[in-house]
N, C-alpha and C positions, 0 to 999 in steps of 0.2 A: 413482286418477284416474278421471274420467268419460270414457268413450270411445264414440264413435258410429261404426258401421261400415256402409257400404253394401256389399251383397254378402255379408252375414253368413250367409246360407244357402248360399253357394257354397263351392267347394273352397278357394280362398285365404282369403277373408274368414272362413269358418267355422273354419278352422284357426288363424288369427290370433286370432279371438274366444276360442277354447278356451284358448289360451296366456295371453291377458290375464286371463281369468276365473281361471285357475289361479294367476296372480300376485297375485290379490286386487283387481283393478280392477273397476269397475262398467261393464258393457258394454251398450250399446243398439244394436239392429240394425234396419235397414230391412226391412220385410216386405210383400210384395205381396199376400198373401192371409191369410185367417183361419187356414187350415191351417198356413201357414208361421209365422204369429205364435205359434200354440200350440206348434209344434215348437221354435221358438227359446226360448220361455219355459221349456220343460222342461229346456233346457240351461243355463238361468240368464241368458239374454240377454233384456233387456227389449225387446219389439218396439215399433217405431214403424210404423204402417200407412201405406203409400204406395209410390210408384214413383219412378223417376228423373225422371219428368215433373212430379212435385209439388215444384217448386222452393221454394215457401214452407215446406213441411214439412221439406225438407232443410236450408234455411237456419236454421230455428229449432232443429233437432236439433244442427246443427254448432255454433251459437252457444252452446248450453247445455252443450257438452262441452269437456273440456280438450284432447282429441285426436280428430281425425276421420280415419278410414281409408277411402278410396274404393277399394273392391275390386270394383266392379261393371263396367259397360261402359266400356272404355278409350276408345272412340270417341265417347262422349257428352260434348259440350262444355257444354251448358246446366247440367247437374247440378253439376260442379265449379265452374263460374263462379258459380253462386248461393251455394254454400257458401263460396267464397273471399271473396265480397263481404261475407257475414255475419261473416267473421272478420277483416276489415280492421282494422288497428291494435290487435288483441287480443294479439298475440304467441303465439297458440295454434298448435298443430301441425295441419297438413293433409298427410296422406301419400297420394299418388296412385299407383295401380298401372297400369303399362303392360306392355310385353313386349318381348323382344329381337327380335321380328319386325320392329320398326321399322327395323332395318338389314338385313332379309332380302333375299336376291337370288333371284329365280326362275331356276332352272337345269335343270328337268326331270330332276333326280337327278344332275347332274354336280357335281363339286367346284368351288367358288369359293374362291380363296386368301385373300380379305380377312378380316382379324380386327380387331375393334373393342374399344377400352376406352372409358372415360367421356370421355376427352379427344379421341377420334378424330372428326374432322369427317366428315359424310356427307350425301348428298342422298337423302332417302327416296323410295321409289317412289310413284307417284300414289295407290296403295292405302293407303299408310301416312302420307302427308303430313299429313292432318288430325290424326292421333294425335300426331305430333311437335309440331304447333302447340299442342295441348292441354298436352303436357308443358311446353312453354316458357311457356305462360300460368301454369301452376302454379308453376314456378320463379320467374317474374317477380313473383309475389305476395309474395316475400320483401321486395321494395321497398315493399310496402304494409303492413308490420308483421305478416306471417304467417310462421310457421316452416314453410315449405312444402318438401316432399320428394317426389321421384319415385323409385320402384323399378321396374326393368324386368327381371322374371325371364326366364330362358331356358326351355327345355322342362322342365316340372315333372313329377316322378314321385313315387311313394310313396303310401301311404294317408293321406288327409286326416283331420282330427279333428273335423269339424263335421257338419252335416246331409248334405253331399255329400262322400263320401270318395274319389271318383274324379277323376283328372285326365282329360285328353282324348286326347293323341296315342298313348300306349302302349296304353290299352284299345282304341282304334280299330284299331291294328295287330294286337293279339291277336284281336280279333273277326274281322278279315279272314282271318287265318291259320287260325282254326277253321272259317270258312265254306268256304274253298277247299282246306283240307288242306295248305297251304304258306304260309309267311310271304312277304308281297309288299312290295316297295319300288318307288318311282317310278324308271324308267330303271335305270342301273347302281347306284343307291343309294349313290353316293360322296358325295352332299351331306351336310354335317355341321352338327349343331346342338349348341351348348353346352347343358348341362342342370344341374338342381339338384334336390335332394331337398326335398320339402315341409317337412320338419322343419328343415333348414338355412335355408330361405327364411323360415320363421316366426322363427327366431332373428335373421335380419337385420332384419326388421320391428321386433322388440323393441329391438335396438340402435339403429336409426334413430330410434325414438321417444325413446329415452333421450338420445342425444347427437349426432344429425346436425345440421349447421348449416343455416340457412335457405337455400333455393335449391339444395340438394344433389340430385344425380342419381346413382343406383347401378344397375349391372347386377348380376344374381345368377346365378352359375354355379359349378360345381365339376367342370370337365372338359368334354369333348365327345366325341361319337361320330358315326360315319356312320350313316345310316338302314339301310344294309346290316348293319352290326354289330349294331344294335338288332334287326333282323329275324332275324339268325342266332341271337341269344340267345333270342328268342321261339320260334324253331323248335326249339332244344334243349330249352327248358322244356316245350314241348308234346309232346315225343317225336317230332318230325319230322326229327331227325337233323342239324339245322343247315342244312338245305336252304332256299334262298330262290328267289324267282322275280321277274323284272322285270315291271312293268306300265306302260302309258303313262299320261301325265297324264290323258288322256281316260277311261281305265279307272278311274283313281283317283277322278276326279270323280264317277263313278257311285256310288262308295261313300261319299264324304265331302263332295261338293260341289266346285264349281270353285275357290272361294277357298282352302279348306284344301288341296286337291290341289296347287295352284300355290304358295301362300304358306307352307305348312308342310311337307307331306310331300315336295314336290319342290324345296324351296328350301334355301339355306344361311343359318344365323344363328349366326355364330361370334363370341362376345363373351368378354371377360375382366373379372371383377369386381375390377379393380385398386384402385379407390377404396374399395370396401367393406372390402377387406383392410387397406389402409394406414391409412385414416382412422378406421374403426370397429373395427378389429382383429377383424373377422369371421373365424371359423375353421370352415368347414364340415367336418363329421365323419361324416355319415351314410353308409351304404353307397352304392356307385356305382350308376349306372343298370343296368349289365349284371348286377351282383350282385343288385340288387333284382328284376330280371326272373327270374333263374335260381334264386335262393334266398330271396327275400323275399316281399312281399305278393302279387305276381302269381303266383308259383309256388303259394302257398297257396290262391289263389282259382281255380286252373285247373279 
């Protein structure tokens, strides 16, 4: 198949591109610069020069592909809208990437009991409302003859397989632990995030492309951990004895910014990939987050 990917130079999009190339598909990727174009070409991805603001470029690339994977900015509405319009009544696949932070609850490191699966109704926070509206726009395109799909990964970990091999949250936590000599979490660190290995996530993308019905929505997770548990594993991996230290949201914001401190490091995002397991028979099998930190790629890179 011919596949067009936005975010092909990123962590998720690059890993999906690598898997699709290995499966024998023709992959085209959006590239914002000549440097990125050259790097993608070396991997076997045919570059299309442009940005998410170039809606005519996006529409043309999507229309010329059998499958479009949007793995760029989840909060950008104009880009998916343009591509979906170009795909109207084609029956082609459009797979949009969001994230489980759409159900996130700011809690300054405290535990929140709410757990969500794909059928759980929720009211997003003002910070996430626009993304939820985009997800619904994508799903509604099923009524316009597009096989539209949304995947919302939880906290992703593991080494990627494209130009960008690094996720966000775990490397951030490791960097802070190295900087201060102790792993740090927001407040008590009892807030919990579901998580998924990048290899298992890529497997879900491939299954969704193969057999997901139009209008489908899937979370991606394979367990959950508190931020304190993650920090304890980082501390052990770095030889800090499992010791951790609390920091305020304000202190966290100086390291990562206000949004990430509140909406990621200090929040809860507890989801269950019920539909992916039952409908697509997705069976995640990569090592757990704690194992990956202590004995996997993060330990090798320390």
